[in-house]
C-alpha positions in Angstrom: -53.3 -82.6 101.7 -53.2 -84.7 98.8 -55.5 -87.7 98.7 -53.8 -91.2 98.3 -53.6 -92.7 94.8 -56.0 -95.7 94.5 -54.6 -99.3 93.6 -54.0 -100.1 90.2 -56.7 -102.2 88.6 -55.7 -105.9 89.0 -58.8 -107.8 87.7 -59.7 -107.5 84.2 -63.4 -107.3 83.3 -62.6 -108.1 79.6 -64.4 -104.9 78.6 -62.6 -104.8 75.2 -62.4 -108.7 74.4 -62.7 -109.3 70.7 -61.8 -105.7 69.8 -58.8 -104.6 67.8 -57.3 -101.3 69.0 -54.7 -98.9 67.5 -53.0 -96.4 69.7 -50.7 -93.6 68.5 -47.8 -92.2 70.5 -47.9 -95.3 72.7 -44.3 -95.4 73.7 -42.5 -94.0 76.7 -44.3 -93.4 80.1 -47.3 -91.1 79.3 -51.0 -91.4 78.6 -50.5 -93.4 75.4 -48.6 -96.2 76.9 -50.9 -96.3 80.0 -54.1 -96.5 77.8 -52.5 -99.2 75.5 -51.6 -101.3 78.4 -55.1 -100.9 80.0 -56.6 -101.9 76.6 -54.6 -105.1 76.5 -55.3 -105.9 80.1 -59.1 -105.6 79.1 -58.7 -108.1 76.3 -58.1 -106.0 73.2 -56.1 -107.1 70.4 -53.4 -104.2 70.4 -51.4 -102.4 67.8 -49.2 -99.4 68.8 -47.2 -96.7 67.1 -44.8 -94.1 67.9 -41.9 -92.0 66.1 -39.2 -93.3 68.6 -38.1 -96.8 67.5 -36.3 -97.8 70.7 -39.1 -96.6 72.9 -41.6 -98.3 70.9 -39.9 -101.6 71.1 -39.4 -101.2 74.8 -43.3 -100.3 75.2 -44.1 -103.5 73.4 -41.7 -105.6 75.5 -43.4 -104.0 78.7 -46.9 -104.8 77.5 -46.0 -108.3 76.5 -44.3 -108.9 80.0 -47.4 -107.6 81.8 -50.1 -109.3 79.5 -48.4 -112.3 77.9 -49.5 -110.9 74.5 -47.1 -108.8 72.3 -48.8 -105.9 70.4 -48.0 -105.2 66.8 -45.9 -102.1 66.2 -45.0 -99.7 63.5 -43.1 -96.5 63.4 -45.2 -93.4 62.3 -44.7 -89.8 62.0 -48.3 -88.6 62.2 -47.5 -85.4 60.3 -46.9 -87.5 57.3 -49.8 -88.6 55.2 -48.1 -91.5 53.7 -46.9 -92.8 57.0 -50.4 -92.5 58.5 -51.8 -94.5 55.6 -49.1 -97.1 56.0 -49.8 -97.3 59.7 -53.6 -97.8 59.3 -53.0 -100.5 56.5 -50.5 -102.4 58.9 -52.7 -102.1 61.9 -55.9 -103.2 59.9 -54.0 -106.2 58.5 -52.6 -107.2 62.0 -55.8 -106.8 64.0 -58.2 -108.1 61.4 -59.9 -104.7 61.3 -59.6 -101.6 63.6 -62.4 -101.4 66.1 -60.9 -98.7 68.4 -58.5 -95.8 67.4 -57.0 -93.6 70.1 -55.4 -90.4 68.8 -52.9 -89.5 71.5 -50.1 -87.9 69.6 -49.4 -84.4 70.8 -46.8 -81.6 71.1 -46.5 -78.8 73.7 -44.2 -76.1 74.6 -44.4 -72.7 76.5 -43.9 -69.5 74.5 -45.4 -66.0 74.5 -47.4 -65.0 71.5 -45.0 -62.1 70.7 -41.9 -64.4 70.7 -43.6 -67.4 68.8 -42.4 -68.3 65.4 -44.6 -69.8 62.6 -42.6 -73.0 63.0 -43.5 -73.3 66.6 -47.1 -72.6 66.0 -47.4 -74.9 62.9 -45.5 -77.7 64.7 -47.9 -77.9 67.5 -50.9 -77.5 65.4 -49.7 -80.3 63.0 -48.8 -82.8 65.6 -51.8 -82.1 68.1 -54.7 -81.3 65.7 -53.9 -82.1 62.1 -52.8 -85.6 63.1 -56.3 -86.4 64.5 -57.9 -85.4 61.1 -55.3 -87.6 59.2 -55.8 -90.5 61.4 -59.5 -90.2 61.4 -59.6 -89.8 57.6 -57.6 -92.9 57.1 -59.4 -95.1 59.7 -63.0 -94.2 59.2 -63.6 -95.9 55.8 -62.8 -99.2 57.3 -65.0 -98.6 60.4 -67.8 -97.3 58.1 -67.6 -100.5 56.1 -68.0 -102.8 59.0 -70.7 -100.4 60.7 -68.9 -100.1 64.0 -66.1 -98.5 65.8 -65.0 -96.1 68.4 -62.5 -93.3 68.3 -61.1 -91.5 71.3 -59.2 -88.2 70.7 -57.0 -86.7 73.4 -57.4 -83.0 74.2 -56.8 -81.0 77.3 -58.5 -78.8 79.8 -56.2 -76.0 78.6 -58.7 -75.7 75.7 -61.1 -74.4 78.3 -58.8 -72.8 81.0 -56.7 -69.7 80.0 -53.0 -70.3 80.6 -50.2 -68.0 79.5 -47.7 -69.2 77.0 -50.1 -72.0 75.8 -51.9 -70.2 72.9 -50.7 -72.8 70.4 -51.5 -75.9 72.4 -54.7 -74.5 73.7 -55.9 -73.6 70.1 -54.9 -77.2 68.8 -56.7 -79.0 71.7 -59.7 -76.8 71.3 -59.7 -77.7 67.7 -59.6 -81.4 68.6 -62.8 -80.9 70.7 -64.5 -79.2 67.9 -63.4 -81.8 65.3 -64.6 -84.4 67.5 -68.2 -83.0 67.9 -68.6 -82.4 64.2 -66.9 -85.6 63.0 -69.1 -87.7 65.5 -72.2 -86.3 63.7 -71.0 -87.8 60.4 -69.9 -91.1 61.8 -73.1 -91.8 63.9 -75.0 -92.8 60.7 -72.5 -95.5 60.1 -72.4 -97.0 63.6 -69.1 -95.4 64.7 -68.8 -93.3 67.8 -66.2 -90.5 68.3 -65.4 -88.9 71.7 -62.7 -86.9 73.4 -60.9 -87.0 76.7 -59.6 -83.7 78.3 -57.2 -84.5 81.2 -56.1 -81.7 83.5 -52.7 -83.1 84.6 -51.3 -86.6 84.7 -47.9 -86.8 85.9 -45.3 -89.1 84.3 -41.6 -89.2 83.9 -41.5 -87.5 80.6 -43.7 -84.6 81.7 -41.6 -84.2 84.8 -38.5 -84.0 82.7 -39.5 -81.4 80.1 -41.9 -79.2 82.1 -41.1 -76.4 84.6 -41.3 -77.8 88.1 -42.8 -74.6 89.5 -45.5 -74.8 86.9 -46.3 -78.5 87.6 -46.5 -77.8 91.2 -48.8 -74.9 90.7 -51.1 -77.0 88.5 -51.1 -79.8 90.9 -51.9 -77.5 93.8 -55.2 -76.5 92.0 -56.5 -80.0 91.9 -59.1 -80.9 94.4 -57.5 -84.2 95.3 -54.2 -82.4 95.9 -52.3 -84.6 93.5 -52.0 -85.1 89.7 -53.9 -88.0 88.0 -52.0 -91.2 87.4 -51.7 -91.9 83.6 -53.7 -95.2 84.1 -56.5 -93.2 85.6 -56.9 -91.4 82.3 -56.6 -94.9 80.5 -59.4 -96.1 82.5 -61.7 -93.4 81.0 -60.4 -94.4 77.5 -61.4 -98.0 78.3 -64.9 -96.9 79.2 -65.3 -94.8 76.0 -63.9 -97.7 73.9 -66.2 -100.2 75.4 -69.9 -101.1 74.8 -70.6 -99.3 78.2 -70.5 -96.1 76.5 -72.6 -97.2 73.6 -74.9 -94.0 73.8 -72.0 -91.6 73.9 -70.8 -89.7 70.9 -69.4 -86.3 70.2 -68.6 -85.8 74.0 -65.7 -84.3 75.6 -65.1 -86.0 79.1 -62.9 -83.9 81.4 -60.6 -86.2 83.5 -60.0 -83.7 86.3 -60.4 -83.1 89.9 -61.5 -79.7 89.7 -64.2 -77.8 87.7 -63.3 -77.9 84.0 
């Protein structure tokens, strides 16, 4: 029997007041949008990006309606170095400095190794792993100069749990975890923290549309609470990692899961 979904947070604790936050892949209905909204609700100055123009505008409209403050926006393909650099410059100007970066962009798919093409492998690695490198490389110098900052990278428990047809995605997300740990050791000397979130399954409209219903039902059945996470429940953990409440955490991978990671 599934446990009930808890109520959505309605009271802001201003955990991110005064902080400027950049969230990639923040359009649509998934973790990026939920995290961006929770950041805005907790007082952050917000800048969001995505590759889809209409969805990005709709996301900004929804955040403005919910919080009374419209985030800055810019289209960005995180596989393109020049677009990443342009995004970081625009966000830095809009926010007066990037204090928080959330690397949420990702690409999945289900394919057996023997049937997987180079393009399928490379696309998933480029969007899900290489983009984290590009975004961090572009953002860290500004954080280093200000001697502060928090970066949250999105991985997945699939990096730990074997799942057929997920070799490319699992490899990318395992890479995100390893990148996080090593980059955090470099950034610590500059007052910058880098952590990682590994969700199990957070259900949203886009995932339900593109994923196999039988697979989703199987994954949900393995969760101790008998339900998937709400995207905002993952967003709550991102708020914690972005806030001063997690001031002694860096290089960590936090599993957001109701079963053993």
